[in-house]
C-alpha positions, 0 to 999 in steps of 0.5 A: 526530518520530515517523517515517511506516510504510511496508508496501509490498506486492507480489509482484514483487520488483524493485518492492517491492525498488525502492520499499523503499529508495524509501521507505527513502531518504525516512526512513519505517520499511518492511516489505514483504508479498509476499503478500496473507496475508503482507500480513494478519499484517504488518498484525496485528502493527503497523499501518503510517500507508501501504499500498502494496498492489499487486492481483495477488498470489497468496492474496489481491488486493489488492483482498480486503486492501483489503476486509480492512482497511477491515471491521476497525475498528482497521485504520481509521486504516490510509490504502491507495494501490492500485498495479497495472499496471491503469489501466482506469478500473474497476478503479480504481473497483472499489479505490476503492468497496472502501475505497483511499485513493488508486491509481495505475498502474504504471509508475509514477514515484517523484515521484510516489510518493513524493507520495502517501505524505507527503500520506497521512502524519499531520501532527507 
């Protein structure tokens, strides 16, 4: 059985760490990036199945990263779940319009995150 891979992109160490721990606990291969530039570098190295992408990031925000991923044909298969403290409908619409597959607002339930990530993993 193939192992799904997750790229966690969040600049808050405690959130990045807890998401990393959570995803590893589900058996996924996990990498972490703490800013938009690092996220794109990690994608160039090896595209994940699912990216958990914070909106408010240093260097490049989540919207820019999302737009860049969607503009790069070899990353077409990457599913993007945006994570943000900004829960207003306008922000969600912007994220989805730029190509995000899903949107989770902080604080989030760990069960919800696990379910959403599993939903976007390729099925064997």
